[in-house]
C-alpha positions as CSV (number, residue, x, y, z in Angstrom):
1,M,9.5,48.4,-50.5
2,I,7.7,46.7,-47.8
3,S,8.6,47.1,-44.2
4,V,6.9,45.2,-41.9
5,S,6.7,46.9,-38.2
6,T,7.5,44.3,-35.1
7,E,6.8,46.8,-32.7
8,H,2.9,47.0,-33.8
9,S,1.8,43.0,-33.7
10,L,-1.2,41.5,-32.6
11,P,-1.7,41.5,-28.8
12,W,-2.9,37.8,-28.8
13,I,0.6,36.5,-30.5
14,R,3.9,37.0,-28.3
15,A,6.9,35.5,-28.7
16,V,7.2,32.1,-26.2
17,S,10.0,31.1,-24.9
18,A,11.7,27.1,-25.6
19,D,11.6,26.5,-21.1
20,A,7.1,28.5,-21.9
21,L,6.3,25.5,-24.7
22,A,8.9,22.6,-22.6
23,W,6.7,23.6,-19.6
24,R,3.8,22.9,-21.6
25,A,4.4,20.1,-23.2
26,S,5.6,18.5,-20.2
27,L,1.5,18.9,-18.9
28,A,0.1,17.6,-22.3
29,L,2.2,14.7,-21.5
30,M,1.2,13.8,-18.1
31,L,-2.2,14.2,-19.2
32,V,-2.4,12.1,-21.1
33,S,-0.2,9.6,-19.8
34,G,-2.5,9.8,-17.2
35,F,-5.6,8.5,-19.9
36,A,-3.1,5.9,-20.8
37,G,-2.9,5.0,-17.3
38,L,-6.7,4.7,-16.7
39,G,-6.6,2.8,-20.0
40,Y,-4.4,0.6,-18.8
41,Q,-5.9,-0.6,-15.7
42,I,-9.6,-0.5,-17.4
43,V,-7.7,-3.8,-19.7
44,W,-6.0,-5.1,-17.0
45,T,-8.6,-5.4,-14.9
46,Q,-10.8,-7.2,-17.9
47,Q,-7.7,-9.3,-18.4
48,A,-7.3,-10.0,-14.3
49,A,-11.0,-11.0,-14.5
50,L,-10.1,-14.2,-16.5
51,W,-7.9,-15.2,-14.0
52,L,-10.1,-13.9,-10.6
53,G,-13.2,-15.8,-12.3
54,H,-15.4,-12.1,-12.1
55,E,-14.5,-8.6,-12.2
56,S,-14.8,-7.4,-8.2
57,A,-12.0,-9.7,-7.6
58,A,-10.0,-7.9,-10.5
59,V,-10.5,-4.5,-10.0
60,L,-9.3,-4.9,-6.2
61,A,-6.8,-6.9,-7.3
62,V,-5.6,-4.4,-10.0
63,V,-6.4,-1.1,-8.1
64,A,-4.0,-2.4,-5.6
65,A,-1.9,-3.7,-7.1
66,F,-1.4,-0.4,-9.0
67,F,-1.5,1.7,-5.9
68,A,0.9,-0.3,-4.3
69,G,4.0,-0.1,-7.7
70,L,2.5,3.6,-7.7
71,A,4.2,4.2,-4.1
72,L,7.2,1.9,-4.4
73,G,8.1,3.6,-7.9
74,A,7.9,7.5,-6.1
75,F,9.8,5.2,-3.1
76,L,12.8,3.8,-4.9
77,A,13.5,5.9,-8.0
78,G,12.7,9.2,-6.1
79,P,15.7,9.9,-4.2
80,S,18.1,9.2,-7.1
81,I,15.3,11.6,-10.0
82,E,15.9,13.8,-7.3
83,R,19.7,14.3,-7.8
84,S,19.3,14.3,-11.2
85,A,20.2,17.0,-14.0
86,R,18.1,14.7,-16.1
87,P,14.7,14.1,-14.9
88,A,13.4,14.4,-18.0
89,R,15.8,11.6,-19.3
90,W,13.8,10.0,-16.3
91,Y,10.4,10.5,-17.4
92,I,10.9,8.9,-20.6
93,A,13.0,5.6,-19.6
94,C,10.3,5.6,-16.9
95,E,7.4,6.0,-19.8
96,L,10.1,3.7,-22.3
97,V,9.2,0.4,-19.2
98,I,5.5,1.0,-19.2
99,A,4.8,0.5,-22.7
100,A,7.5,-2.1,-23.5
101,W,6.1,-4.0,-20.4
102,S,2.8,-3.9,-21.4
103,L,3.2,-4.7,-24.5
104,G,5.5,-7.3,-23.8
105,L,2.1,-8.4,-21.4
106,I,0.0,-9.3,-24.8
107,P,2.1,-12.8,-25.7
108,L,2.5,-13.1,-22.4
109,M,-1.2,-12.9,-20.8
110,P,-2.5,-16.9,-21.4
111,P,0.2,-18.3,-20.4
112,L,0.5,-16.4,-17.7
113,T,-3.6,-17.2,-17.0
114,D,-3.0,-20.6,-17.1
115,A,-0.1,-20.5,-15.3
116,L,-1.7,-18.5,-12.3
117,L,-4.9,-20.8,-12.6
118,A,-3.2,-23.8,-12.2
119,F,-1.3,-22.3,-9.6
120,T,-4.4,-21.5,-7.8
121,G,-6.4,-25.2,-7.7
122,A,-9.3,-26.4,-9.6
123,Q,-11.2,-25.8,-5.9
124,P,-9.0,-23.0,-3.4
125,A,-9.8,-21.8,-0.4
126,P,-11.2,-18.3,-0.2
127,A,-7.8,-16.7,1.6
128,W,-5.6,-18.9,-1.0
129,Q,-7.3,-17.3,-3.8
130,W,-7.1,-13.9,-2.8
131,L,-3.6,-14.3,-1.7
132,V,-3.0,-15.6,-5.3
133,A,-5.3,-13.4,-7.1
134,F,-3.3,-10.4,-5.1
135,V,0.4,-11.9,-5.2
136,G,-0.2,-12.8,-8.3
137,T,-1.8,-9.8,-10.0
138,F,1.0,-7.9,-8.0
139,L,4.5,-9.2,-9.7
140,V,2.6,-9.1,-13.2
141,L,1.9,-5.6,-13.6
142,M,5.0,-4.3,-10.9
143,P,7.3,-3.6,-13.2
144,A,4.8,-1.3,-15.4
145,T,3.3,0.4,-12.1
146,S,6.2,0.6,-10.3
147,A,8.1,3.1,-13.8
148,M,4.2,4.9,-13.4
149,G,5.4,5.7,-9.6
150,A,8.4,7.3,-10.8
151,T,6.7,9.4,-13.4
152,L,5.4,11.9,-10.6
153,P,9.0,12.7,-9.2
154,A,10.7,13.0,-12.6
155,I,8.0,15.6,-14.2
156,D,7.8,17.5,-10.5
157,R,11.5,17.2,-11.0
158,H,11.7,18.2,-14.1
159,L,9.1,21.2,-13.9
160,R,10.7,22.5,-11.3
161,A,14.2,22.5,-12.7
162,L,12.3,24.7,-15.6
163,H,10.6,26.6,-12.9
164,Q,13.9,27.9,-11.3
165,R,16.2,28.4,-15.0
166,R,13.1,31.0,-15.7
167,A,12.9,32.7,-12.4
168,D,17.0,32.8,-12.7
169,S,16.5,34.0,-16.6
170,G,14.0,37.0,-15.4
171,Q,11.3,35.7,-17.2
172,P,7.6,35.0,-15.6
173,R,6.7,31.8,-13.8
174,E,3.5,30.0,-15.1
175,G,1.5,27.9,-12.9
176,S,3.2,25.0,-10.8
177,L,2.1,21.1,-9.4
């Protein structure tokens, strides 16, 4: 009979706790989500250029809508997420809102573009065109960008809960945000 001793196992192989795996998976998910957000920004900039007439205005409008949505989402959802016992559920819900809204924009972009162009008018005053460009872009992107803004407090709260659970169990801590 052959027996295998576990006390002389390979030094680079070690048991990894469920919390450590959750920690690493959360960071990987956050990284992938950030890259997806950049992809959304590029696509939405190209789409916004259709109703704004040129890409430089679209970049400004989309970036402004992104920052406003990020701030709004963190501001509005942050306190609720902080009190939540299940911040990972908040994170998942936010990611689902982002995905659903982004998929919903695919068929909605052509009619939205037509509506914003009609609302702007054939020869608008520059101030009117910029107002419609920024407000229109903000309103179109707000559901997704505000959900993006809520993902940071959610993942932060989730990772802090994992840290606390590991500390309570005496396990060593990994990096932090």
